[in-house]
VOGU-3710 file (C-alpha; in Angstrom, 3 decimals, decimal comma):
1> mnilcctsne> -0,367/0,230/-0,298  1,184/3,276/-0,724  1,946/5,753/1,940  1,976/9,792/1,310  3,845/11,459/3,638  4,706/15,780/3,233  6,991/17,281/6,264  9,447/19,973/7,363  12,783/18,800/8,647  11,254/20,238/12,324
11> yspyagvmla> 8,229/17,978/11,751  9,969/14,679/10,268  10,435/13,054/13,902  6,607/13,561/14,802  5,931/12,229/10,206  7,897/9,438/12,269  6,039/8,511/15,301  3,281/8,917/12,312  4,454/5,755/10,581  5,176/3,832/13,791
21> slfennksik> 1,919/3,753/14,801  0,465/2,498/11,306  3,172/0,701/11,208  2,180/-1,112/14,105  -1,138/-1,696/13,736  -1,188/-3,324/10,358  1,735/-5,298/10,426  0,309/-7,580/7,713  0,364/-4,701/5,132  3,888/-4,100/3,347
31> ftvyvfttgl> 3,928/-0,136/2,843  5,719/1,839/0,412  5,805/5,592/1,791  6,704/8,453/0,011  8,291/11,558/2,192  7,960/14,633/0,171  10,182/17,474/2,011  12,661/20,115/0,808  15,437/18,039/2,805  16,054/16,227/6,134
41> cpenlermam> 19,016/16,706/8,474  21,442/13,549/8,504  20,035/12,836/12,450  16,661/13,111/10,801  17,398/10,958/7,865  18,849/8,117/10,008  15,662/8,190/12,152  13,413/7,519/8,830  16,076/4,532/7,744  15,975/3,293/11,768
51> lekkygnaic> 12,362/2,686/10,752  12,906/1,610/7,349  15,304/-1,204/8,871  12,779/-2,084/12,155  9,290/-2,464/9,977  10,468/-3,744/6,836  8,562/-1,232/4,759  10,378/1,261/2,163  10,519/5,115/2,713  11,749/6,988/-0,002
61> iknfseqdlk> 12,630/10,463/0,921  11,904/12,934/-2,327  12,560/16,751/-1,928  11,318/19,502/-3,708  11,439/23,099/-3,761  8,539/25,794/-4,201  10,043/26,474/-7,732  9,511/22,739/-8,748  5,413/23,367/-7,871  5,104/26,288/-10,678
71> ikipgdwgiy> 1,969/27,646/-8,350  2,149/30,869/-6,841  1,778/29,562/-2,835  -0,897/31,360/-1,096  -0,832/32,227/2,684  1,435/31,387/5,188  1,205/27,853/4,982  4,495/27,612/3,207  5,129/24,876/0,453  3,636/21,649/2,288
81> pflklyaihv> 0,737/21,432/2,143  0,737/21,779/-1,578  2,920/18,967/-2,220  -0,338/16,890/-1,372  -1,872/18,083/-4,106  1,941/17,519/-6,228  1,896/14,293/-5,641  -0,695/13,877/-8,407  1,880/14,974/-10,906  4,709/13,217/-9,592
91> lddidsllyl> 3,916/9,748/-8,241  2,927/8,928/-12,421  3,523/5,557/-11,685  0,809/4,289/-9,340  -2,986/4,900/-9,108  -3,799/4,727/-5,071  -2,172/6,835/-2,293  -2,487/7,422/1,127  -1,859/10,323/2,614  -1,305/11,204/6,532
101> dtdmivvssi> -0,805/14,420/7,667  1,990/14,668/10,841  0,087/15,212/13,778  -1,768/12,305/13,707  -1,566/8,449/14,866  -3,498/5,198/13,467  -4,273/3,958/16,099  -6,382/0,681/14,452  -6,393/-1,945/10,847  -6,840/0,532/7,852
111> seiadmdigd> -7,230/-2,592/5,830  -10,795/-1,141/4,901  -9,026/1,785/3,368  -6,653/-0,479/1,277  -10,150/-2,563/0,058  -12,015/0,514/-0,923  -13,465/0,949/-3,685  -14,812/4,991/-4,565  -15,556/4,257/-7,633  -14,883/7,256/-10,507
121> nyialapdcg> -14,168/9,626/-7,525  -11,183/11,363/-7,570  -10,251/10,870/-3,629  -11,962/10,273/-0,740  -12,061/12,113/2,611  -13,453/12,665/6,219  -15,789/15,803/7,100  -14,838/18,345/8,733  -15,796/19,897/11,562  -18,590/22,328/11,343
131> piadhrkrld> -19,413/24,762/10,062  -18,399/24,872/7,018  -21,722/26,919/5,197  -19,054/30,019/4,830  -16,400/27,482/3,318  -18,657/26,411/0,226  -19,831/30,336/0,180  -16,140/31,277/-0,154  -15,756/28,538/-2,755  -18,372/28,921/-4,849
141> ispgsfygns> -19,205/25,429/-4,140  -22,545/24,262/-4,110  -24,442/24,667/-0,803  -25,321/21,454/0,496  -22,013/19,764/-1,050  -19,626/18,006/0,801  -16,576/19,651/2,340  -13,817/17,016/3,982  -10,804/17,447/5,941  -7,844/17,042/3,798
151> gliyynlkkc> -5,397/15,849/7,484  -6,398/11,931/5,718  -7,084/11,769/1,399  -7,096/8,337/0,127  -6,404/9,293/-3,843  -7,538/7,674/-7,026  -4,644/8,646/-9,140  -5,446/7,018/-12,255  -9,289/9,336/-12,070  -6,899/12,305/-11,250
161> renniwekct> -4,636/12,066/-14,157  -7,434/11,181/-15,935  -9,306/13,999/-15,298  -6,267/17,047/-15,702  -6,394/17,574/-11,735  -2,859/18,609/-11,274  -3,761/20,758/-13,404  -7,208/22,272/-12,696  -5,391/22,601/-8,912  -2,984/24,834/-10,275
171> nfinnndsli> -4,853/26,804/-12,318  -7,372/27,875/-9,178  -4,420/28,573/-7,018  -2,888/30,675/-9,680  -6,232/32,702/-10,256  -7,810/32,546/-6,741  -4,887/32,489/-4,103  -7,342/35,436/-1,961  -9,721/32,872/-1,760  -7,884/30,425/-0,034
181> qyadqdvfnk> -7,798/30,461/3,738  -7,202/26,162/4,463  -4,911/25,584/1,782  -4,724/22,343/-0,238  -7,998/21,752/1,992  -10,105/24,434/0,219  -8,226/23,048/-3,551  -9,083/19,883/-2,881  -12,962/20,461/-1,742  -13,505/22,825/-5,254
191> vcsghiyemg> -11,767/21,112/-7,777  -12,782/17,700/-7,201  -16,460/19,049/-5,908  -19,140/16,266/-6,669  -16,782/13,522/-6,949  -15,310/13,041/-2,942  -16,269/9,745/-1,253  -17,748/11,009/1,580  -15,364/8,621/4,771  -16,537/8,178/8,056
201> lewnmqsyyy> -15,592/10,062/11,455  -13,716/7,385/12,156  -10,680/7,885/9,802  -10,313/11,189/11,062  -11,320/11,918/14,115  -9,954/15,433/15,115  -9,631/16,741/18,680  -12,431/19,283/18,219  -14,940/16,563/18,548  -13,772/15,151/22,227
211> lnspkvqpqy> -15,326/19,221/23,175  -17,468/19,073/25,756  -19,322/21,153/23,162  -17,937/19,292/20,209  -17,502/21,204/16,865  -19,158/19,184/14,366  -21,395/19,539/11,733  -24,913/18,788/12,814  -25,705/15,755/10,599  -23,022/13,635/12,478
221> kdqlkykktk> -23,868/14,321/16,117  -25,599/10,964/16,643  -22,775/9,102/15,117  -20,138/10,944/16,723  -21,395/9,427/20,303  -20,028/6,463/19,316  -17,917/6,741/16,992  -15,576/9,023/18,767  -15,469/5,492/21,316  -13,888/3,551/18,440
231> pkvihytcik> -11,384/6,503/16,473  -9,109/4,869/13,637  -7,395/7,743/13,133  -6,663/10,468/15,579  -5,969/13,983/14,549  -4,688/16,334/17,039  -6,184/19,495/15,393  -5,882/21,619/18,742  -2,472/22,066/20,882  -0,235/19,399/19,263
241> pwyrdcdfpl> 0,630/16,222/21,447  4,213/16,773/21,481  4,229/20,415/24,140  3,644/20,299/27,527  0,205/22,451/27,373  -1,377/19,944/25,528  -4,854/18,868/27,733  -5,924/16,181/25,362  -6,550/13,240/26,969  -5,802/11,182/24,004
251> kkeylkyerm> -2,360/12,822/24,174  -1,060/9,840/26,016  -2,264/7,691/22,717  0,676/9,899/20,986  2,741/9,205/23,788  2,808/5,443/23,840  4,312/5,409/19,857  6,743/8,466/20,791  8,524/6,165/23,261  8,350/2,686/21,387
261> lgwnlphlls> 10,536/4,854/19,152  13,106/5,838/21,882  13,841/9,025/20,210  14,147/11,433/23,087  12,143/14,114/21,510  11,596/17,383/23,106  8,555/18,002/24,782  8,671/21,976/24,897  5,626/24,196/25,363  3,547/25,817/23,223
271> rnytplrfyi> 3,650/29,640/22,040  -0,097/29,745/23,271  1,396/29,289/26,937  1,006/31,299/28,947  1,338/30,140/32,930  -2,129/32,015/33,423  -3,859/30,239/31,054  -1,904/26,844/32,029  -3,476/27,016/35,675  -6,825/28,229/35,233
281> nklkyllqrl> -7,323/25,517/32,580  -6,068/23,354/35,528  -8,711/25,050/38,007  -11,292/24,180/35,660  -10,803/20,631/35,300  -10,926/19,929/38,981  -14,345/22,193/38,841  -15,621/19,099/35,526  -13,724/16,339/37,678  -15,873/17,007/41,055
291> glhsfdylye> -18,714/17,761/38,937  -19,602/21,389/39,792  -19,672/22,685/36,350  -18,536/21,767/32,621  -16,666/24,076/30,072  -17,475/24,328/26,177  -14,504/24,799/25,330  -12,429/22,047/27,156  -12,167/18,571/26,710  -14,195/15,466/28,193
301> l> -12,717/13,797/30,695
//
């Protein structure tokens, strides 16, 4: 099975943790992993080589620059999200591909995805957290059309090539850069609208779904109640789990796979951290545990 990961040198150790979680929970599947980057330092290259040797899966490092993409990269996102689009153009000798964000971990078998038939659709995505009406309006997508989260993407590369999706993406970016607020996600949803296979929430279980007042589109509220008890892929969309001040309860799942690698990665404080905010939240969580008050923007315990 073909896997894509797009990462900077700085984030590549976290990509390694994500890959370790994938490999640990899918030992019966042989993977070829494509790591798209602008370059990795010797230490991080060695880490990728260690993963390759430990699990027996091929890891191919491919370096690119902004000049290779020949697009006007919008906003402050940098090249990395747009490498997910560029994969359609570059990986022209394979027909299917699964992309996973570096801030994810896989906690189950992905054999369902490996066996999934998405028909003539170009990509498959799980829903984005709500509300999304503003996204549709901004991108001129039909009301009621599906808008997904591009943290996990299953590509039908054959159909993407047949329908010139890379060329359509570059045209949209170069002519509409001011409309793009969510990088590749906006581009995929606009260009592939009407040809996106909808995956279940469990394949991209965002941390927003675990808040006391979950950020979820209304039509998914009922299924969220049971699907969040059995996620298949956890997506750390708030404070990342490698920060000490991350308060997401499922941080422990990430740390489990990080410890397996023994890389002794640093756990710093996020740029949003302040001592006052940290201790106020601790007090609020105490009130929650005691059953005295619940806060919408804190996580369920």
